[in-house]
KETOR-192184 format. One record per residue: x, y, z of N, C-alpha, C, CB in turn; residue in three letters. Coordinates in steps of 0.05 Angstrom, whole numbers, padded with zeros to 5 digits, always signed. Glycine has a CB too. Example, Ala and Ser with C-alpha at 12.3 -4.5 7.8 and 13.67 -1.06 7.14 Angstrom:
KETOR-192184
+00264-00114+00156+00246-00090+00156+00264-00066+00156+00226-00089+00181ALA;+00257-00045+00142+00273-00021+00143+00258+00001+00157+00282-00012+00114SER;
This chain:
KETOR-192184
+00016-00024+00000+00000+00000+00000+00017+00025+00000-00019+00000+00024MET;+00009+00046-00014+00024+00071-00015+00023+00083+00013+00011+00091-00035ARG;+00047+00092+00023+00048+00104+00049+00042+00134+00046+00076+00100+00062LEU;+00023+00143+00062+00015+00171+00062+00026+00185+00086-00016+00174+00061LEU;+00037+00209+00082+00047+00225+00105+00023+00238+00118+00067+00247+00095THR;+00019+00233+00143-00004+00244+00158+00005+00270+00171-00015+00224+00179ILE;-00006+00292+00160+00001+00318+00170-00011+00324+00198-00007+00340+00151ALA;-00035+00314+00203-00047+00318+00228-00045+00292+00244-00077+00326+00225ALA;-00039+00294+00270-00036+00271+00287-00063+00258+00290-00024+00278+00314ALA;-00063+00231+00292-00088+00216+00296-00096+00218+00325-00085+00187+00288ALA;-00122+00223+00329-00134+00222+00355-00151+00197+00357-00151+00248+00361LEU;-00144+00179+00375-00159+00155+00378-00171+00155+00406-00142+00129+00374VAL;-00198+00154+00408-00212+00155+00434-00217+00127+00443-00238+00171+00432LEU;-00204+00119+00464-00208+00091+00474-00182+00076+00470-00231+00077+00459GLY;-00183+00050+00476-00159+00033+00474-00152+00027+00445-00164+00007+00489THR;-00127+00032+00437-00119+00026+00410-00123-00004+00404-00090+00034+00405PRO;-00130-00010+00379-00133-00037+00370-00122-00041+00343-00163-00045+00371ALA;-00117-00066+00335-00107-00071+00309-00127-00065+00287-00098-00101+00306ALA;-00118-00063+00262-00136-00057+00240-00159-00077+00240-00121-00058+00213ALA;-00184-00068+00235-00207-00084+00237-00219-00094+00211-00228-00069+00252GLN;-00208-00085+00188-00218-00094+00163-00208-00122+00156-00210-00074+00141LEU;-00225-00136+00141-00217-00164+00133-00194-00163+00112-00241-00178+00121ALA;-00178-00183+00111-00157-00184+00090-00169-00183+00062-00140-00210+00093PRO;-00155-00170+00043-00167-00166+00017-00168-00192+00001-00151-00146+00002PRO;-00185-00192-00020-00186-00215-00039-00164-00213-00059-00214-00216-00052ASN;-00165-00230-00079-00144-00231-00099-00141-00206-00116-00148-00255-00118ALA;-00163-00190-00118-00162-00165-00132-00153-00142-00115-00189-00158-00143LEU;-00147-00147-00089-00139-00126-00071-00162-00111-00058-00121-00106-00085GLY;-00186-00123-00058-00210-00110-00049-00219-00121-00021-00233-00113-00069VAL;-00226-00103-00003-00240-00111+00021-00261-00089+00027-00221-00114+00045THR;-00281-00096+00043-00301-00076+00049-00290-00056+00069-00327-00089+00060TYR;-00298-00031+00067-00287-00010+00085-00308+00004+00102-00273+00010+00069ALA;-00329+00016+00090-00345+00034+00107-00372+00040+00095-00331+00060+00113HIS;-00390+00050+00112-00414+00065+00104-00410+00094+00113-00441+00052+00115VAL;-00419+00113+00097-00415+00141+00103-00443+00154+00106-00398+00156+00081HIS;-00448+00165+00129-00474+00175+00136-00474+00206+00137-00483+00164+00163LEU;-00495+00218+00127-00500+00246+00131-00518+00249+00156-00514+00260+00107ASN;-00508+00263+00177-00522+00265+00202-00522+00294+00212-00509+00246+00223VAL;-00542+00300+00228-00544+00328+00238-00528+00332+00263-00573+00334+00244THR;-00519+00311+00277-00504+00314+00302-00484+00290+00304-00523+00314+00327ASP;-00459+00296+00296-00439+00275+00295-00434+00264+00323-00413+00285+00283VAL;-00432+00281+00343-00426+00272+00370-00447+00253+00381-00424+00296+00390ALA;-00473+00259+00375-00494+00241+00383-00492+00214+00370-00522+00254+00377ALA;-00485+00214+00344-00482+00188+00330-00457+00173+00340-00480+00193+00300HIS;-00436+00187+00346-00413+00173+00357-00420+00158+00383-00390+00193+00362GLU;-00435+00172+00400-00444+00160+00425-00462+00136+00420-00459+00181+00442GLU;-00481+00139+00401-00500+00118+00395-00486+00092+00385-00520+00127+00375LEU;-00469+00095+00364-00457+00072+00352-00435+00059+00369-00445+00079+00325TRP;-00422+00075+00386-00402+00064+00403-00414+00051+00428-00383+00086+00412SER;-00435+00063+00440-00447+00052+00464-00465+00028+00458-00462+00073+00478GLN;-00481+00030+00438-00500+00008+00432-00486-00016+00420-00523+00017+00414VAL;-00467-00011+00402-00455-00033+00387-00426-00038+00395-00456-00027+00357PHE;-00416-00024+00415-00389-00028+00425-00368-00021+00404-00385-00057+00433ASP;-00374+00000+00388-00355+00009+00368-00333+00027+00381-00369+00025+00347GLY;-00312+00031+00367-00289+00047+00376-00289+00074+00362-00262+00032+00372GLN;-00292+00096+00376-00291+00122+00364-00263+00129+00355-00302+00144+00383ILE;-00259+00137+00330-00233+00144+00319-00236+00169+00302-00222+00120+00301VAL;-00217+00187+00306-00216+00211+00289-00188+00215+00278-00225+00237+00305ALA;-00187+00222+00253-00161+00230+00240-00167+00256+00226-00150+00208+00221LYS;-00152+00277+00233-00158+00303+00222-00187+00310+00226-00152+00303+00192GLY;-00201+00317+00205-00229+00325+00207-00249+00301+00204-00236+00345+00186SER;-00238+00277+00199-00255+00254+00194-00263+00240+00220-00242+00235+00175LEU;-00289+00237+00224-00299+00224+00249-00312+00197+00241-00320+00242+00263ARG;-00304+00177+00256-00313+00150+00250-00318+00134+00275-00293+00135+00232THR;-00333+00112+00273-00335+00092+00293-00327+00065+00280-00364+00090+00306VAL;-00308+00052+00291-00296+00028+00280-00309+00003+00294-00266+00027+00283ARG;-00318-00015+00277-00328-00041+00286-00314-00063+00270-00359-00044+00283LEU;-00315-00088+00280-00303-00109+00263-00315-00109+00235-00307-00137+00277PRO;-00298-00111+00215-00305-00112+00187-00312-00086+00174-00327-00131+00183ASN;-00315-00064+00189-00324-00039+00176-00321-00015+00194-00353-00042+00168MET;-00323+00008+00182-00325+00033+00197-00351+00047+00189-00300+00052+00191LEU;-00362+00061+00208-00385+00079+00203-00373+00108+00204-00408+00075+00225VAL;-00376+00122+00182-00363+00148+00179-00385+00170+00177-00344+00149+00154VAL;-00379+00193+00188-00400+00214+00190-00391+00240+00177-00407+00219+00219PHE;-00410+00253+00164-00408+00281+00156-00431+00295+00169-00409+00284+00125THR;-00425+00318+00182-00446+00333+00196-00460+00350+00175-00434+00351+00219GLU;-00482+00339+00165-00498+00352+00144-00526+00341+00145-00484+00348+00115ARG;-00546+00358+00144-00573+00347+00144-00578+00331+00119-00593+00370+00147GLU;-00586+00306+00121-00591+00291+00097-00616+00301+00082-00595+00261+00104PRO;-00616+00296+00056-00639+00304+00039-00662+00285+00042-00631+00306+00010THR;-00658+00263+00056-00680+00244+00060-00669+00219+00074-00694+00236+00034GLY;-00686+00201+00083-00677+00176+00096-00664+00157+00076-00700+00163+00110PRO;-00653+00135+00087-00641+00115+00069-00663+00099+00055-00623+00096+00085SER;-00685+00094+00068-00708+00081+00055-00717+00099+00032-00731+00075+00074GLN;-00722+00086+00009-00729+00101-00015-00705+00105-00033-00740+00128-00007GLY;-00681+00097-00024-00657+00098-00041-00649+00069-00048-00634+00113-00027THR;-00630+00066-00067-00620+00040-00074-00607+00027-00050-00601+00042-00098VAL;-00592+00042-00034-00579+00031-00010-00599+00034+00013-00552+00046-00004MET;-00618+00015+00015-00640+00017+00034-00630+00015+00063-00660-00005+00029ASP;-00611-00003+00068-00602-00006+00096-00575-00021+00096-00623-00021+00113HIS;-00562-00022+00119-00540-00039+00123-00545-00055+00149-00513-00024+00125PHE;-00530-00077+00152-00537-00095+00174-00513-00104+00191-00550-00119+00163GLY;-00519-00110+00216-00500-00121+00235-00509-00148+00244-00497-00102+00259PHE;-00490-00166+00249-00495-00189+00267-00490-00180+00295-00476-00213+00259LYS;-00507-00189+00314-00504-00182+00342-00506-00207+00359-00526-00161+00351VAL;-00492-00208+00381-00492-00231+00398-00519-00235+00414-00469-00230+00418ARG;-00530-00212+00423-00554-00213+00439-00573-00191+00429-00547-00209+00469ASP;-00593-00200+00413-00610-00180+00400-00628-00166+00421-00628-00193+00379ILE;-00635-00180+00442-00652-00168+00463-00637-00145+00477-00660-00188+00484ASP;-00611-00148+00481-00595-00127+00493-00595-00102+00476-00567-00136+00499GLU;-00591-00106+00450-00590-00084+00431-00618-00070+00429-00581-00093+00403ILE;-00639-00085+00427-00666-00074+00425-00673-00058+00451-00686-00096+00420LEU;-00665-00068+00474-00671-00054+00498-00656-00027+00499-00663-00071+00523ALA;-00630-00028+00491-00615-00003+00491-00626+00017+00471-00585-00009+00485ALA;-00636+00007+00448-00647+00024+00428-00673+00037+00437-00653+00007+00402TRP;-00690+00021+00449-00716+00032+00459-00711+00051+00482-00734+00009+00467ARG;-00691+00046+00499-00685+00063+00522-00678+00091+00513-00663+00051+00539ALA;-00667+00094+00488-00661+00120+00477-00684+00132+00462-00637+00117+00458ARG;-00707+00119+00462-00730+00129+00449-00729+00126+00419-00734+00158+00455GLY;-00713+00107+00409-00710+00103+00380-00728+00081+00370-00681+00097+00373LEU;-00734+00082+00345-00755+00064+00333-00743+00036+00327-00766+00077+00308GLU;-00757+00016+00336-00754-00011+00327-00776-00015+00307-00754-00033+00350VAL;-00769-00017+00281-00789-00017+00260-00804-00044+00258-00776-00011+00233GLN;-00789-00066+00262-00802-00092+00261-00782-00113+00272-00810-00100+00232SER;-00794-00135+00282-00779-00158+00291-00789-00183+00276-00780-00162+00322GLU;-00772-00201+00267-00780-00223+00250-00758-00244+00249-00787-00212+00222PHE;-00765-00267+00239-00745-00288+00233-00734-00282+00205-00758-00317+00235ASN;-00708-00281+00203-00695-00272+00179-00690-00295+00159-00669-00259+00185GLY;-00678-00288+00137-00673-00306+00115-00656-00330+00122-00661-00292+00092ALA;-00640-00327+00144-00622-00349+00152-00632-00364+00176-00594-00337+00158GLU;-00657-00358+00184-00670-00373+00206-00664-00362+00234-00661-00400+00205GLY;-00653-00339+00236-00646-00327+00261-00665-00303+00267-00617-00318+00263PHE;-00665-00294+00292-00681-00270+00299-00668-00245+00286-00682-00267+00329ARG;-00685-00229+00273-00676-00205+00260-00694-00182+00269-00677-00208+00229ASN;-00684-00158+00264-00700-00134+00269-00691-00111+00252-00699-00126+00299ALA;-00709-00094+00244-00702-00069+00231-00704-00046+00251-00721-00064+00206TYR;-00684-00029+00252-00683-00006+00269-00681+00019+00252-00659-00008+00289LEU;-00690+00042+00263-00687+00068+00250-00670+00085+00268-00714+00081+00243ILE;-00646+00092+00259-00629+00110+00274-00636+00139+00269-00599+00105+00267ALA;-00627+00158+00285-00632+00186+00279-00623+00193+00251-00616+00204+00299PRO;-00637+00212+00239-00633+00222+00212-00643+00202+00190-00604+00227+00207ASP;-00659+00182+00199-00671+00165+00179-00653+00143+00168-00681+00181+00157GLY;-00634+00134+00184-00616+00112+00176-00628+00086+00184-00588+00116+00189ILE;-00633+00069+00164-00645+00043+00169-00623+00022+00172-00665+00035+00147ARG;-00625+00005+00192-00606-00017+00195-00620-00042+00204-00584-00010+00215LEU;-00608-00065+00198-00619-00091+00204-00600-00105+00223-00624-00108+00179GLU;-00612-00119+00243-00597-00136+00261-00603-00165+00255-00604-00129+00290LEU;-00583-00182+00258-00587-00211+00258-00573-00222+00282-00577-00224+00231GLN;-00587-00238+00298-00575-00249+00322-00558-00273+00316-00597-00257+00342GLU;-00535-00274+00328-00517-00297+00327-00505-00301+00355-00494-00293+00305ASP;-00518-00319+00371-00508-00322+00399-00479-00332+00401-00526-00342+00413PRO;-00468-00343+00380-00440-00352+00381-00420-00331+00374-00437-00376+00361GLN;-00430-00307+00368-00412-00285+00360-00393-00279+00383-00428-00260+00351LEU;-00366-00277+00378-00348-00272+00400-00347-00243+00409-00320-00280+00392PRO;-00360-00225+00394-00361-00197+00402-00390-00187+00403-00344-00179+00383MET;-00395-00163+00412-00422-00153+00415-00436-00150+00388-00422-00127+00430LYS;-00421-00139+00368-00432-00134+00342-00410-00133+00321-00448-00107+00342ALA;-00417-00140+00296-00399-00138+00274-00414-00130+00249-00383-00164+00271THR;-00401-00116+00231-00413-00111+00205-00419-00136+00190-00395-00093+00188GLY;-00442-00137+00176-00450-00162+00163-00459-00159+00134-00472-00175+00179TYR;-00478-00140+00128-00487-00138+00101-00496-00110+00094-00509-00158+00095HIS;-00496-00104+00068-00508-00080+00057-00528-00089+00037-00487-00060+00044ILE;-00551-00074+00034-00573-00084+00017-00580-00064-00004-00597-00091+00035HIS;-00576-00072-00029-00583-00056-00053-00611-00063-00061-00562-00061-00076PHE;-00628-00043-00067-00654-00048-00078-00657-00033-00105-00676-00038-00058TRP;-00660-00049-00126-00662-00038-00153-00675-00058-00171-00633-00030-00163THR;-00691-00049-00191-00702-00069-00210-00681-00085-00225-00720-00054-00230PRO;-00657-00074-00228-00635-00088-00242-00617-00102-00222-00619-00068-00259GLN;-00629-00115-00202-00613-00126-00180-00595-00148-00189-00631-00135-00157TYR;-00604-00165-00207-00587-00187-00216-00563-00177-00233-00603-00207-00232GLN;-00569-00157-00250-00547-00145-00266-00527-00131-00247-00558-00126-00286GLU;-00537-00118-00226-00519-00104-00208-00502-00124-00193-00535-00087-00188LEU;-00513-00146-00184-00497-00166-00171-00474-00176-00189-00515-00190-00162MET;-00481-00181-00214-00460-00190-00233-00439-00168-00237-00473-00197-00260ALA;-00447-00143-00237-00428-00120-00240-00408-00120-00216-00443-00094-00241TRP;-00418-00124-00192-00400-00124-00168-00382-00149-00169-00416-00123-00142TYR;-00392-00171-00179-00375-00194-00181-00352-00189-00201-00392-00219-00190ALA;-00359-00175-00223-00339-00170-00244-00318-00150-00235-00353-00159-00269ASP;-00327-00127-00224-00308-00105-00218-00294-00108-00191-00323-00079-00219PHE;-00306-00122-00171-00295-00123-00145-00290-00152-00135-00313-00110-00125PHE;-00293-00171-00153-00288-00199-00145-00307-00210-00125-00260-00201-00135GLY;-00331-00199-00123-00351-00209-00104-00359-00237-00112-00376-00190-00102ALA;-00359-00255-00093-00365-00284-00098-00395-00289-00093-00348-00302-00080GLU;-00409-00295-00115-00438-00299-00113-00444-00324-00097-00451-00301-00141ILE;-00461-00321-00076-00468-00344-00059-00494-00336-00044-00445-00351-00040SER;-00513-00354-00042-00538-00348-00027-00532-00342+00002-00558-00371-00029PRO;-00550-00326+00014-00550-00320+00043-00577-00329+00053-00545-00289+00049ARG;-00578-00354+00064-00603-00365+00072-00621-00369+00048-00617-00348+00093GLY;-00645-00358+00050-00664-00361+00028-00661-00339+00007-00693-00360+00038THR;-00643-00320+00011-00638-00299-00008-00617-00309-00028-00628-00272+00006ILE;-00625-00313-00053-00608-00324-00073-00589-00304-00085-00625-00337-00095GLN;-00597-00279-00086-00581-00259-00100-00563-00243-00080-00599-00239-00115THR;-00542-00256-00071-00523-00243-00054-00495-00251-00063-00527-00249-00024THR;-00475-00235-00055-00447-00240-00062-00430-00230-00039-00439-00227-00089ALA;-00407-00241-00036-00389-00234-00013-00363-00222-00023-00384-00259+00004ASN;-00356-00200-00010-00328-00190-00011-00317-00193+00017-00327-00160-00021VAL;-00291-00193+00020-00281-00196+00047-00293-00176+00067-00250-00193+00047PRO;-00304-00186+00089-00315-00170+00109-00345-00163+00106-00300-00145+00111GLY;-00357-00168+00083-00384-00158+00079-00399-00175+00059-00384-00129+00071MET;-00425-00181+00065-00443-00192+00046-00457-00170+00031-00464-00211+00059ASN;-00459-00172+00004-00474-00153-00012-00499-00167-00021-00457-00143-00037LEU;-00522-00157-00012-00548-00169-00019-00563-00151-00038-00565-00174+00007SER;-00577-00164-00056-00590-00150-00078-00619-00158-00080-00575-00154-00105PHE;-00638-00139-00083-00666-00144-00084-00680-00125-00103-00679-00144-00056ALA;-00703-00132-00112-00719-00115-00129-00730-00092-00112-00743-00131-00143ASP;-00731-00068-00123-00742-00045-00109-00772-00046-00111-00731-00019-00121CYS;-00785-00044-00088-00814-00046-00087-00828-00022-00099-00824-00050-00058ARG;-00815+00001-00096-00824+00026-00109-00800+00038-00123-00837+00046-00088THR;-00802+00062-00133-00779+00075-00145-00758+00080-00123-00787+00102-00158GLU;-00733+00072-00128-00711+00076-00110-00691+00095-00123-00698+00049-00102CYS;-00684+00116-00109-00668+00137-00121-00639+00134-00113-00678+00165-00112VAL;-00622+00151-00125-00593+00151-00119-00588+00159-00090-00579+00170-00138ALA;-00564+00152-00080-00559+00155-00052-00547+00182-00044-00540+00134-00043THR;-00533+00195-00062-00516+00218-00055-00534+00240-00042-00501+00229-00079ARG;-00526+00249-00018-00541+00269-00003-00560+00257+00017-00556+00286-00022GLY;-00568+00231+00014-00587+00219+00032-00573+00210+00058-00601+00195+00018ARG;-00588+00198+00076-00577+00190+00102-00553+00171+00099-00599+00177+00120ALA;-00556+00150+00083-00533+00134+00075-00523+00146+00049-00540+00103+00071ILE;-00503+00163+00051-00493+00178+00028-00478+00160+00008-00475+00201+00037ASP;-00460+00144+00019-00445+00126+00002-00434+00103+00018-00422+00141-00012HIS;-00424+00083+00003-00410+00060+00014-00381+00061+00005-00424+00033+00006ILE;-00364+00045+00017-00336+00046+00010-00321+00020+00011-00322+00066+00027GLY;-00303+00016-00008-00286-00007-00009-00257+00002-00006-00290-00023-00036PHE;-00241-00013+00009-00213-00009+00012-00198-00025-00009-00203-00017+00041GLU;-00179-00011-00023-00165-00023-00046-00135-00022-00042-00173-00009-00072ILE;-00122-00045-00043-00093-00045-00044-00084-00037-00073-00081-00073-00036ASP;-00067-00017-00075-00059-00007-00101-00081+00009-00114-00051-00031-00119GLY;-00092+00028-00100-00115+00043-00109-00111+00057-00135-00124+00063-00088LEU;-00089+00071-00139-00085+00087-00163-00086+00069-00188-00058+00102-00162GLU;-00073+00046-00187-00073+00028-00210-00101+00016-00214-00052+00006-00206GLN;-00115+00011-00192-00142+00000-00194-00161+00019-00209-00153-00007-00166TYR;-00159+00045-00201-00175+00065-00215-00169+00066-00244-00171+00093-00202ILE;-00144+00065-00251-00136+00065-00279-00149+00042-00295-00105+00064-00282THR;-00149+00019-00282-00161-00004-00296-00191-00001-00299-00155-00030-00280ARG;-00204+00010-00279-00233+00015-00280-00239+00036-00302-00245+00024-00253MET;-00224+00057-00303-00228+00078-00323-00224+00066-00351-00209+00101-00319GLN;-00205+00048-00354-00201+00036-00380-00225+00019-00389-00176+00019-00380ALA;-00240+00011-00370-00264-00005-00376-00289+00012-00377-00268-00027-00354ARG;-00286+00038-00377-00308+00056-00381-00321+00068-00357-00328+00043-00396GLY;-00310+00064-00333-00322+00075-00309-00314+00105-00306-00313+00059-00283ILE;-00334+00122-00303-00329+00151-00301-00328+00158-00271-00352+00167-00315ASP;-00306+00169-00262-00302+00176-00235-00309+00206-00230-00273+00171-00226PHE;-00326+00211-00210-00332+00239-00203-00307+00252-00190-00356+00240-00184GLN;-00291+00236-00176-00265+00245-00166-00245+00223-00171-00266+00252-00135MET;-00224+00230-00185-00203+00210-00190-00185+00207-00166-00186+00218-00214GLY;-00162+00194-00170-00144+00189-00147-00135+00214-00134-00120+00172-00157TYR;-00137+00215-00108-00129+00239-00093-00119+00230-00065-00153+00259-00090ARG;-00096+00240-00058-00085+00235-00031-00093+00257-00012-00054+00232-00032GLU;-00102+00249+00012-00110+00269+00033-00094+00263+00058-00141+00267+00039VAL;-00070+00274+00060-00052+00268+00082-00064+00273+00110-00026+00283+00080PRO;-00081+00293+00112-00092+00301+00139-00109+00279+00151-00108+00326+00137SER;-00120+00261+00134-00137+00239+00144-00124+00212+00138-00165+00240+00132ILE;-00100+00212+00127-00086+00187+00123-00098+00169+00102-00084+00172+00148GLY;-00111+00181+00082-00125+00165+00061-00118+00174+00033-00155+00166+00066LEU;-00118+00156+00015-00122+00162-00014-00151+00155-00020-00101+00146-00032ALA;-00164+00172-00037-00193+00168-00041-00200+00172-00071-00209+00187-00024ILE;-00223+00163-00078-00235+00169-00104-00265+00162-00102-00221+00152-00127SER;-00281+00173-00121-00310+00169-00120-00321+00164-00148-00324+00193-00107PHE;-00340+00146-00149-00356+00142-00174-00384+00133-00166-00342+00120-00192PHE;-00402+00132-00185-00429+00123-00180-00434+00097-00194-00450+00144-00188THR;-00444+00076-00180-00447+00050-00192-00472+00051-00211-00451+00028-00171ASP;-00477+00030-00227-00498+00031-00247-00526+00035-00235-00498+00006-00262PRO;-00530+00030-00209-00556+00033-00197-00561+00060-00185-00560+00012-00176SER;-00540+00077-00182-00542+00103-00169-00531+00104-00141-00570+00110-00168GLY;-00517+00083-00132-00504+00083-00106-00477+00097-00109-00500+00054-00094VAL;-00472+00118-00093-00447+00132-00093-00427+00114-00078-00449+00160-00080TYR;-00403+00111-00090-00383+00092-00080-00356+00106-00077-00380+00067-00099VAL;-00344+00103-00054-00317+00113-00049-00297+00090-00048-00316+00129-00022GLU;-00275+00093-00062-00253+00074-00060-00231+00088-00044-00243+00066-00088LEU;-00220+00073-00025-00199+00085-00007-00175+00067-00006-00211+00089+00021THR;-00153+00079+00003-00130+00063+00011-00119+00077+00037-00107+00062-00012GLU;-00121+00063+00059-00112+00074+00084-00131+00068+00107-00108+00103+00081GLY;-00156+00061+00102-00174+00055+00124-00166+00030+00140-00203+00051+00113PHE;-00150+00013+00127-00140-00010+00142-00120-00003+00164-00127-00030+00123ASP;-00112+00023+00165-00094+00032+00187-00110+00046+00209-00073+00051+00175GLU;-00136+00049+00206-00152+00063+00226-00157+00045+00250-00178+00073+00215TYR;
């Protein structure tokens, strides 16, 4: 990985821990983050760290909560709408004790949208976080930690074509998740794909603004994607103050996607 000079010292709140992202696949890809537009970053840091046992991390101006397999990243900006109604409807965690999470959620006066048996035969629930962020829980009593990142869910009429696109460009391995046949895995995250029940719009500006993948050899990876016709809204750019190299494009369904190199050091 390219070494970036970090101009601003890293502030890590809590006990330092090793990098939490999964090792990359043969293409150098691993899952990195979801990026949320929120009206109060401090309130979200408290929520995601206390309820899910995440680790608050800041580098320069970038504020995040780190969990196994992923980071939740925040921009303090009022979203233009909730995640429901967009292609990126929700993201999901596995949790060791769903009753503990639901009790903590309700104690904060937050909405538990539904409880049900999920596609893999375990207890599931949909929650609504502040600013209209939808997330799904799946209970796994054997989980060695309180919570871990598990899946992101795309809703689009072209869901099968989109799954094939992620398999092609990111090496996602197509494999069912319980009764859901249209899912694929990248290191650290399941990508699930479903038909949109109503019109589902692009993500940029909404509560889940974008998703992100960590890439080993990012600059060369972008060059290969551009050669295959992918138009980047932002090409390769190094940001020393946050210790990242970054780039942005929009996938065929309207999900805004960030590619990074450096989140594995957070």
